[in-house]
N, C-alpha and C positions, 0 to 999 in steps of 0.2 A: 264771598269775600266783598267787601265794598271798595270799588277800586276807586272811585271819587275821593275817598279818604286817605289815599296812599301818598305819602310824601318820600320825595325822594327820586333818583334817576333811575330809569326802566330801561331796559333793552330787550328787544324781542327776537327769539331765533325763529328766523322767517325761511320757509324751503321752497314758496314758489307754488305750495300748492292751498287748498281751500282752508284747511285749519288753522294753519297760521296767519293767513290772512285775516280772517275773521277774529283772531286774537287782535291783530294791530286795529281792526275798526271797533271793537268792544273797548279797547283803551282809549283810543281817541274818542269815542263817544261818553266816556268819563271824565273827558277833559285832559288827559295825559297827553304828552310828545314823546313817545319812547323813541330810540334809536333802533333802526333794524339790521339785522346781522345775518349773512347769509355765509352758513359753514361750509366750504369745499371739502370734501373727502373722497370723491371718486377717483377711481384709479385709472391712471392716463396709461397710454399706449398706441400703438398703431391699432390693433385690434381688439383691445380692451378698454375703449372707450366710453367713459360715463360723462356723457356732455351735461355740462351745467347750464349751457347757454338759455336754455328756455326756461328752467327755475330761475335764473338770476334776473332775465328779462319780466318775468313774470313779477318778481320781487321790486324789481325798479318800479314797475307800472305802479304796484301798490304804494310804495313810498311817494311818488310823485302825487298820486291822488290827496294823499295826505298830508304833503309837504314835509315828509320826513327824511332823514338822512339814512342811506343804505352802506354798510361796509361788507365786504367779501373778504372772509378769514380763510387762509388756506391752512388746512391741517391735514394734509394727505402724507406726510412723512410721519407724524404724531398717530395717525390712523394705521399706518403700515406697521409701526413699531409695536403698536399698544393693542392692536385689537386683530389685526392679520395675524400676527406672530401667534396670537392667543388660540385663534381658530386653528390654524395648523398645527399647534402643538397638542391640543386637546384631539383632534381626529388622528393624530399619529397613535396617540394612546387608545383609540377605539372608541372616545367618547363623543357625544352629540353636542357640539358648543353653541351658545346662543351669541352671536357677534352682536346684536342689537342690544343686548342689556350692558355688554362691554363697552357699546359705543356711547352711550347715556352715562356711564361710569366715567370712562377715560377721558372721553372727546368732547361732547356737547355740556356735561359739568365738570369735564376735569381740565383739557386741555386749553377749551376756550376759556375757563374761569382764570387760567393762569395767565393768560395772555390780555384777554379783553374783559371779561365779566367782573373782575375785581374792581373795576373802576367803577360799577354801578350797585345800587342798592339792591335793585331786582331784575331777575332774568325771568321772562315769560316765553311760556313754549305752546306750540297746541297738541300738545300731549292731552288724551282723555283721564284726566285724575284730577282731583281736588285738595284744596289746602283744608285740614281739620284740626282745629285748636279744642283740645283736651288737658285741663289742668293745668294750664298755662304753658303746654307745649305744643310745637307743630307735628301732624301727625300724617302721612300720605294717605290721603284719602280715595276711595273708589269713585268712578265716574259714574253718573246717572245712567249713561248708555252700557248695559253689561257687555253688549256684543263689541263695542269699540274701546272698554276699559283697557289702558295700556299700564296699570300699575305693576305688572309684573315685568315691564322692562325698566320699571323706575326702581325696582326693590333694593337696587344694589348702590343708592345714593347715601350720602353720609347725611348725618343730621345738618351739617352747615351749609350742605349744598341746598338740600328742602328749604331750611329755614327763609331762604331768600329766593325761592322760585315761586313763580305764579303759574296757575293753570285756568286761565279765565274762560274756557270752553268746557271745562270739567262736568259743568251741571247742566249742559245741553245734551239733548239727542242728535245724532248726526243729523237727521234730515233736518232738524231746526238750525244747524250750522249752516247747511248747504242753502237754506231759505235765506237767512240773514245775508249770505253773501251775494244771493241774487238780488235780494232787495236793495243791497247797497252797491249793486253794480260793480262788485270787486272783479278785478280782471282775471282772476281763477276760479270763479264762480262755479263754471261748468267743468272744471278740469277733473278728471277721473283721478281716484286715489291712488297712490304708489304703491306698488306690489312689490315683495320680495325683499332681499337683503341690499340694504342702502350702499354698501361700497360697491357691489359686483355691476350694478348698471346693465349692461346689456349682455353681460358674461353669464352664461349657464352654469348654475353650481358646480355641477360634476366635472364640468371644463375645466372651471377654477381649481378643484381639486384634484385634476389629473396632474396639473401643472407642479403641483409639489409632491403628489405621490405616486403618480405612474399607473400603471396597471399591473396586477398580479390576478391569473386566475384563480378561482377557487370553488369549492363546491357548495351547493344548496341544498340542505338537506332536511327534510319532512322530520321534524321532532319527535312526530308521534310514532312514524314506521322505521325511522332512522335508514331510509333510503334516500341516495341522492337523486333528485328530479331536475338537477339544473346546475348550471355555472354564473358565476358572476366575476367582475373585474377587480375586486378589491373588496375587503369588507369597510373600508372606510368611505364606500358611496353609499351606504345603507346604515339606516338608524331602527332603533326598536320602535315597533308600533306602525312601520312603513309598510303600505300596500302597494302602491303603483311603482311602476319602473323595475320590476322584478323579472318580467318576461316569462312568466308562467301561465301555463294554460288551467283550466278547470279550477279555478279562484273562486272567492278572492284568498289569497294568500297574505300572509302579515307576518313581517319580520319579529321572533320574538327572543331571538338570542344570539350572540356573535363569539365565536371562539377567535380570538384576536392572533394567538399563538401559531395555529393551523390555518388560518385565513377561511374560516367555514361560517357561514350565515346559515342559521337555523330558522326554518318557516312552520306556521300552522296554517291549516286550511278551516275556511268557514267563517261566515261573519258570526257567528255564536261559538266560536273556540273561546275555552275560558284560559288557554295559553297565553292569549295577546293582555291578558287582565293580571292585575296584581291587587293586596290590598295593603301592602307596606313597602316604605322605602325611608333610607336615612337621607340627611341633610348635612354635608359637611361645611366647616367653615361658614357656619350661619352668620350671615349679616344683618344685625338689628339696625334700623334706622333711626329711631328716637329712643327707645330704651329696650332692655331685655323681655321676653316673654316673662308673664307672673307665673312662671313655674320654679320650683325649690332647685337652686344651684349654689354648692354642689349638690349632686343627688342623694336625695334622704331615703334611705331605705324603706320598701314598702311591701309589706308580706313576704319579708324575706327575699324579694328577688332584685333588690337593688335598682327598683325604679322608682320614679317620681310619680305623683297623682296625675292623671292625664288630664289635660286642658282642652276644652272642646275649641274647635276651630273651622274656618274655611280655607281650602287652599287650591291651587292650580301647578299642575305638572308641565304645563307648556302654555302657549299663547292661544288661549280657547275663550270660547264667549260665555262659559258659564263659571261657578265657583264650584267644588265639591265639598262636603261636609266631612269631618274627620275628628281625630285628637291626636295630640302631640304630646310626648313623654320626653324627658331628660334620663338616659341612663348612663352606664359607665362606659358606653361606647358613642354617646353623643345624641342628638336628637332624631326620634323616631314618630314618623307620621304613619298612623294607622286610619283607615275608612271601612268601614262596613259593605259600602259601596264599592264595586269592583272598579279599579282605575286603570284605562286603556292606555298602553304604550309607556311603561315608566323607563323612560332613558336616562340612563347614567350620563353626565357630563351637563345635562340642562339642569334649569333653576326650579327648585320647588319654591313656589311663592306662598307665604303663610299670612291670612288674615284674621281678624277676630272673629267671633261667633256669628255676627251679624253681616259680616264681608263689608263693613264700612271704612276700617282702615286697615292698612297694611304694615304688619310687623317688620318684614324684611324677607330676604329670601338666602337658600343655601344650594351649592351643588349638589344634584340627587346622587346618591349611590344606593347599591345593590342592599337589601335588609335581608340577613340571613339569621334564621334560627338559631338558638344555642345549640352546638352540638352539630349543627349542619355542615356538612361536608362542602367545600368550596367547589364551585361549579368547572367543569372541563375546560 
């Protein structure tokens, strides 16, 4: 996108990190004078402090360097209600939630838009994604850097949100972004990238879950032998595909299934165990960003099975550094994704993100559900 041609007001969501600082630099180099906005969403409390002081200090230093205005917007209440509540509810249901997806949808592009963003023509962020225009419509495009691509975190945005969002660093590799920051002498040029879930700060994830769910001892069962090989403190501490934190010897062990009613975690042994893999999953409440997938809807019967012709796609089932090839169909139970390649760790509750066959644009995402063949008995 040619940022020199942008007309209108621009706000930058600045975090204190190197990526958003380079966004500011790029826009200023293009002759724009954006306002900077820091969103405060960290949890407060005596032993759960997520200090934003360093973030804000670095953001202020960036603002001073370019003579820009910085405003801090406190959205902690909104984050607690819209995102933390979602996380706790999903975990109680035995699912694996993705708070970062919901943070983008409901906070950075939701509550912020309602309070502040609505006064601007464009919102610029440091996400690794791109703006792609096809047939006069805006699409969420993937980043140049496949390792840093963050389109899966943005795949629940609405079309209206996407239309006035800018991704100025999506066409750059991470090392290029870092070098720009060093050359421009940005205050955060050598700051390490942040890790983990944004609202937790210094809090351990399991400690956060323990506050809401407590502990309840349960069995860890080897799914191949049906033998009890250990205990856990509650199924809610574990997710499908998990390897670390099981406390089992003779590994590696992978979580492959959970029985929520009986509080049992099933595991499989070995790097090559096929029990940690699958080839199919369903997507519930699929959210299209720009327009629906180009497959028949309602389902047109195909070969008498009530299925539609398969559409070649690429997809992700979690935030990883690569895309997987597959096909998507629409049947009487909804969207079904199949891949001939084995898919590791299909975790219900996570988001399955769908792309075109070239992995250039993102269609949207839906919550992953278990795919069951016809006449297959429900899992115990």
